Structure formats: C-alpha cells, structure tokens
C-alpha positions as CSV (number, residue, x, y, z in Angstrom):
1,M,79.3,20.6,-1.6
2,E,82.8,21.5,-2.8
3,P,84.9,20.3,-4.5
4,L,82.4,17.7,-5.8
5,G,80.0,20.4,-6.9
6,Q,82.6,22.1,-9.1
7,F,83.7,18.7,-10.4
8,L,80.2,17.9,-11.6
9,D,80.0,21.4,-13.1
10,F,83.1,20.6,-15.1
11,I,81.3,17.6,-16.6
12,T,78.5,19.8,-17.8
13,Y,80.8,22.3,-19.4
14,E,81.7,20.0,-22.2
15,Y,78.0,19.8,-23.2
16,M,77.6,23.5,-22.8
17,I,80.3,24.1,-25.3
18,D,78.6,21.7,-27.7
19,N,75.3,23.6,-27.2
20,V,76.7,27.1,-27.6
21,I,78.4,26.0,-30.9
22,L,75.1,24.4,-32.1
23,L,73.2,27.5,-31.3
24,L,75.7,29.8,-33.0
25,K,76.0,27.6,-36.1
26,G,72.3,27.2,-36.4
27,T,71.6,30.9,-36.0
28,L,74.1,31.9,-38.6
29,N,72.5,29.4,-41.0
30,G,69.0,30.7,-40.3
31,R,67.6,27.7,-38.3
32,D,64.4,27.9,-36.3
33,V,65.0,28.8,-32.6
34,N,62.7,26.2,-31.1
35,E,64.2,23.5,-33.4
36,L,67.7,24.4,-32.2
37,I,66.7,24.4,-28.5
38,G,65.0,21.1,-28.9
39,Q,68.3,19.6,-30.1
40,L,70.4,20.8,-27.1
41,H,72.0,18.3,-24.8
42,P,70.2,18.3,-21.5
43,L,73.4,18.3,-19.4
44,G,74.6,21.4,-21.3
45,K,71.5,23.6,-20.9
46,F,71.6,26.8,-19.1
47,D,69.1,29.7,-18.6
48,E,66.6,29.5,-21.5
49,S,66.5,33.3,-21.9
50,I,70.3,33.3,-22.5
51,M,70.0,30.4,-25.0
52,R,67.2,32.3,-26.9
53,S,69.3,35.5,-26.9
54,I,72.1,33.6,-28.6
55,C,69.7,32.3,-31.2
56,T,68.2,35.6,-32.0
57,F,71.2,37.9,-32.3
58,E,71.4,40.1,-35.4
59,P,74.5,40.1,-37.5
60,N,75.2,43.8,-36.9
61,A,77.2,45.9,-34.4
62,K,74.6,45.8,-31.6
63,G,73.9,42.1,-32.2
64,Y,77.5,41.1,-31.9
65,S,77.9,43.3,-28.9
66,D,75.0,41.6,-27.2
67,L,76.3,38.2,-28.1
68,Y,79.7,39.1,-26.7
69,E,78.2,40.1,-23.4
70,T,75.9,37.0,-23.3
71,V,78.5,34.4,-24.1
72,L,81.3,35.9,-22.1
73,I,79.4,37.0,-19.0
74,D,76.2,35.1,-18.7
75,T,77.4,31.5,-19.4
76,P,79.6,29.3,-17.2
77,I,81.9,28.6,-20.2
78,G,82.4,32.3,-20.9
79,T,86.0,32.1,-19.7
80,Y,86.9,29.6,-22.5
81,F,85.3,31.7,-25.1
82,S,87.2,34.8,-23.8
83,Q,90.5,32.8,-23.8
84,F,89.9,31.7,-27.4
85,L,89.2,35.2,-28.6
86,E,92.4,36.5,-27.0
87,E,94.4,33.7,-28.5
88,S,92.8,34.5,-31.9
89,A,94.0,38.0,-31.4
90,G,97.6,36.9,-30.8
91,G,97.4,37.2,-27.1
92,D,96.0,40.8,-27.1
93,R,92.9,41.6,-25.2
94,M,89.8,41.6,-27.4
95,E,88.0,44.9,-27.7
96,G,84.5,43.3,-28.0
97,T,82.1,43.8,-30.9
98,S,84.4,44.0,-33.9
99,D,86.7,41.2,-32.7
100,V,83.8,38.8,-32.1
101,R,82.3,39.6,-35.5
102,N,85.6,39.0,-37.2
103,V,86.1,35.6,-35.4
104,L,82.5,34.4,-36.0
105,E,82.6,35.4,-39.7
106,E,86.1,34.2,-40.5
107,V,86.8,31.2,-38.2
108,Q,85.0,27.9,-38.8
109,M,82.7,26.9,-36.0
110,E,84.5,23.5,-35.7
111,L,87.8,25.3,-34.9
112,I,86.1,27.4,-32.3
113,K,84.6,24.3,-30.7
114,N,87.9,22.4,-30.8
115,S,89.7,25.4,-29.2
116,M,87.2,25.7,-26.4
117,L,87.2,21.9,-25.7
118,K,91.0,22.0,-25.5
119,L,90.8,24.9,-22.9
120,W,88.1,23.1,-20.9
121,L,90.1,19.8,-20.9
122,E,93.2,21.4,-19.6
123,D,91.3,23.3,-17.0
124,F,89.4,20.2,-15.9
125,Y,92.7,18.2,-15.7
126,N,94.4,20.9,-13.6
127,F,91.4,21.0,-11.3
128,C,91.5,17.2,-10.7
129,Q,95.2,17.4,-10.0
130,E,94.5,20.0,-7.3
131,I,92.0,17.6,-5.7
132,G,94.7,15.0,-5.5
133,G,94.4,11.4,-4.4
134,D,92.7,8.8,-6.5
135,T,90.6,11.5,-8.3
136,A,93.8,13.0,-9.6
137,T,95.3,9.6,-10.6
138,I,92.2,8.1,-12.3
139,M,90.8,11.3,-13.8
140,G,94.3,12.2,-14.9
141,E,94.6,9.1,-17.0
142,I,91.1,9.4,-18.4
143,L,91.6,13.0,-19.4
144,K,95.0,12.4,-20.8
145,A,93.6,9.7,-23.0
146,R,90.9,12.1,-24.1
147,A,93.6,14.7,-25.0
148,D,95.5,12.1,-27.1
149,R,92.3,11.2,-28.9
150,I,91.6,14.8,-29.7
151,A,95.1,15.3,-31.1
152,I,94.9,12.2,-33.2
153,N,91.4,13.0,-34.6
154,I,92.3,16.6,-35.3
155,T,95.3,15.6,-37.3
156,L,93.5,12.8,-39.2
157,N,90.5,15.0,-40.0
158,S,92.7,17.8,-41.2
159,F,94.0,15.8,-44.2
160,G,92.5,17.2,-47.4
161,T,91.6,20.5,-45.7
162,P,93.3,23.9,-45.4
163,L,94.5,22.9,-41.9
164,N,96.9,20.4,-43.5
165,E,98.6,23.0,-45.7
166,P,102.2,23.3,-44.5
167,A,101.8,26.9,-43.4
168,M,98.8,26.1,-41.3
169,R,100.0,22.9,-39.6
170,I,102.0,24.9,-37.0
171,S,100.1,28.1,-37.0
172,D,96.5,26.8,-36.8
173,R,96.5,23.0,-36.3
174,K,99.1,22.6,-33.6
175,P,97.4,25.1,-31.2
176,L,94.3,22.8,-31.1
177,Y,96.3,20.0,-29.5
178,P,95.8,19.9,-25.7
179,S,99.0,20.5,-23.6
180,I,98.4,17.2,-21.6
181,G,98.4,13.6,-22.5
182,S,100.8,10.7,-23.4
183,L,101.5,12.2,-26.8
184,Y,102.4,15.7,-25.4
185,P,104.8,17.2,-26.1
186,D,107.1,15.0,-28.2
187,A,104.6,13.1,-30.2
188,T,102.3,16.1,-30.7
189,A,105.3,18.0,-32.1
190,I,105.6,15.2,-34.7
191,L,101.8,15.2,-35.3
192,A,102.0,18.9,-36.0
193,E,104.3,18.2,-39.0
194,A,102.3,15.2,-40.2
195,G,101.0,15.7,-43.8
196,D,99.5,12.3,-44.5
197,E,98.2,9.1,-42.9
198,S,101.6,7.3,-43.1
199,S,103.4,10.0,-41.1
200,L,100.5,10.1,-38.6
201,G,100.8,6.3,-38.1
202,A,104.6,6.6,-37.8
203,A,104.1,9.1,-35.0
204,L,101.9,6.7,-33.1
205,D,104.0,3.6,-33.6
206,S,105.9,3.9,-30.3
207,F,102.6,3.9,-28.4
208,P,101.2,0.4,-28.3
209,V,97.6,1.5,-27.4
210,Y,97.5,4.0,-30.2
211,R,99.3,1.7,-32.7
212,K,96.6,-0.9,-32.2
213,I,93.9,1.7,-32.7
214,W,95.6,2.9,-35.8
215,E,95.7,-0.6,-37.2
216,V,91.9,-0.7,-36.8
217,H,91.7,2.5,-38.9
218,Q,93.9,0.9,-41.6
219,G,91.7,-2.1,-41.7
220,E,94.2,-4.3,-40.0
221,G,92.0,-4.8,-36.9
222,V,89.1,-7.2,-36.5
223,D,85.3,-7.0,-36.8
224,S,85.5,-4.2,-39.4
225,K,85.5,-1.6,-36.6
226,S,86.2,2.1,-37.3
227,I,88.8,4.2,-35.4
228,D,85.9,5.8,-33.5
229,D,84.8,2.3,-32.3
230,A,88.3,1.6,-31.1
231,F,88.4,4.8,-29.2
232,Y,85.0,4.2,-27.7
233,E,86.0,0.8,-26.6
234,R,89.0,2.2,-24.8
235,D,86.8,4.8,-23.2
236,V,84.4,2.1,-21.9
237,Q,87.4,0.2,-20.5
238,M,88.7,3.2,-18.6
239,A,85.3,4.2,-17.3
240,E,84.6,0.6,-16.1
241,L,87.9,0.4,-14.3
242,A,87.2,3.7,-12.5
243,F,84.6,1.8,-10.5
244,Q,87.2,-0.6,-9.1
245,S,88.5,2.1,-6.7
246,Q,86.8,3.9,-3.9
247,M,86.7,7.4,-2.4
248,H,87.2,9.4,-5.6
249,F,85.1,11.5,-8.0
250,A,86.1,9.7,-11.3
251,C,83.1,7.4,-10.9
252,F,80.7,10.3,-11.6
253,Y,82.5,11.1,-14.9
254,A,82.7,7.4,-15.8
255,Y,78.9,7.0,-15.2
256,V,78.1,9.8,-17.6
257,K,80.4,8.4,-20.3
258,L,79.0,4.8,-19.9
259,K,75.5,6.2,-20.3
260,E,76.6,7.9,-23.5
261,Q,77.9,4.6,-24.8
262,E,74.6,3.0,-23.8
263,V,72.7,5.5,-25.9
264,R,75.0,4.9,-28.9
265,N,74.4,1.1,-28.5
266,L,70.6,1.6,-28.5
267,V,70.8,3.9,-31.5
268,W,72.9,1.3,-33.3
269,I,70.4,-1.5,-32.5
270,C,67.5,0.6,-33.7
271,E,69.3,1.5,-37.0
272,C,70.0,-2.2,-37.6
273,I,66.4,-3.1,-37.1
274,V,65.1,-0.2,-39.3
275,Q,67.6,-1.1,-42.1
276,N,67.0,-4.8,-41.7
277,Q,70.7,-5.4,-40.9
278,R,70.0,-7.9,-38.1
279,D,73.3,-9.7,-38.7
280,A,75.1,-6.6,-37.5
281,I,72.9,-5.9,-34.5
282,N,75.4,-7.3,-32.0
283,N,78.3,-5.1,-33.3
284,F,78.1,-2.6,-30.4
285,I,80.4,-2.1,-27.4
286,P,78.9,-3.8,-24.4
287,I,79.1,-2.3,-21.0
288,F,80.4,-4.3,-18.0
289,S,80.5,-7.4,-20.2
290,D,82.2,-10.6,-18.8
291,T,83.6,-11.1,-22.3
292,A,85.3,-7.7,-22.5
293,P,89.0,-8.1,-23.6
294,W,90.2,-6.3,-20.5
295,R,88.4,-8.9,-18.3
296,G,90.3,-11.7,-19.9
297,K,87.4,-14.0,-20.5
298,G,87.4,-15.4,-24.0
299,S,87.1,-12.4,-26.3
300,N,89.4,-11.8,-29.2
301,K,88.2,-8.2,-29.7
302,H,90.7,-5.4,-29.4
C-alpha cells in the first residue's frame, strides 16, 4: 500500500547499505562467506543469491563486471551506488568494470558508505516532503537532525586522517555532508574548513542543541557521557515525540530507532555484568522514561 510501502522500504535501505559495505569489505579481506552473511542486519537483507554473489566475486575484469551488474541492477540501493560512482568520476557516466575496480581499490569503504548514506538520506527526506502533512514535518526534523549528526561526526572523525588535509577538506570531506539539516549550508561551509576541534566547536556555538552536545564531548557535560551518547539521547527524544502526533508515518521510523536503542541498552547491561561493572549498569538511555529531561520530571541529565 503506497506510499507507506515505499516509506518502509526507505527505512530498510539504510541497513542494506550497511550490509553491502560489510560484504564488500569482508570479501576484499578474505572473510568466510557464511560468517559474513551471519553478521548482516535482518532489515537490510535481500535475495541470498545476490548476497552470496557479492561475497564470491573475483578481483579480475569479469569479477568486477559481475559485481557492477549485481550491485547496480539487482539491489534496491543500486541507484545510490550508481550515483556515487558517477560523482567519483566527476559527474561523468561510469563505463562499468574498470571504473568500479578503480573505486573499490582506491577509495576507502567508509567513504563509499558515507557517500551512499548521504544520498539515501537526501532521497528519503525529499520523499517525506512529497508525502506532506505531519509526515513531512516530523520526519523532516528527524532526518535533518540525522544529517547534522553525520556532518559533525564526519568532521570530528577526519581529524588526524588524510581527509583533514587542507587540500582534501573541500574536495573530499565536504561532499560527504548531506545537503539538508540545520547546519546546511552556512555551518557546513564552516565545518568544511575546520582543521581542529576548536574550530569545529566554534562552528557549532550558535546552535544551542549542538553546543550542548559538543560540551559533552569536551568533558563539560555530566555523567561522563560520550558524544555518541548525547546524540543517541537526542534521537530517543525525537523518536518518542513522534508518537505524540497522529496520522503520519514517522512513528514507524521512530519505532525502529527506539528498538535499536533498546538493543544498545541490553548490550550495555550485559557488558557491565560480564566485566563486573555493576555500578555503571544504569548508565544507559531509557526509553519512555518519566525521568527523561524532555518530560520535565526531576532529571538533571542533558
């Protein structure tokens, strides 16, 4: 039933991208096929014969040709892979085998993944805007927050890597920033020039939400949280608030994201038990908690 069916498909595309990158990275590193398939995210699985063909391609002309056809034609995320290849070629149409080989051998898998996630996020955002109504409003805010997080993390994680070299900040790092979000375009233009953490923090200073998250990263927050914890906490807040409106699709996306946080919470609790760190066992992000800071009931967490 459309457009709900396509909306739900968009949710799965994120996990398909993760799975394809995992398969490609594992294959290039000689990992066992069955081991790789066992690690795939269930929401991102597609036809098993296609997944196995990705795992078993040979690094020769025919192998790259088969991989090109498999990823571009036989998977739902093929359009993002195709767009990435064309952008890598400077906007020229890719010819196939040799171009795919050059990209896979010369470009880091993490950059391929970030490029495809950016394209998916922009596509998903535009689709939600076409639906209109509360879906456009609520999903628009959620996806723009996701885009901001991607831009911040890409910048932060690039420090100390070739991506932070002055020549690569604009040519390679900036194109990874999504063209949506509160930071786009003015703040992302500043992020593109940022060469260290102080300049990154300065770019975020005029955005109260991100200034507070950055303070957590600098150790100025509370409860010894990491920047990822701060982002996850905001994700939970936005997902919970999505359930306070009716007649929209955002609740489906929110449900998936809250389940992801539930899994992270369970993993954290298990690790605390195994490592005998029971004092830290409650340092997870609760879901639908009466003490959540956005519910205004007695919590000092941020």
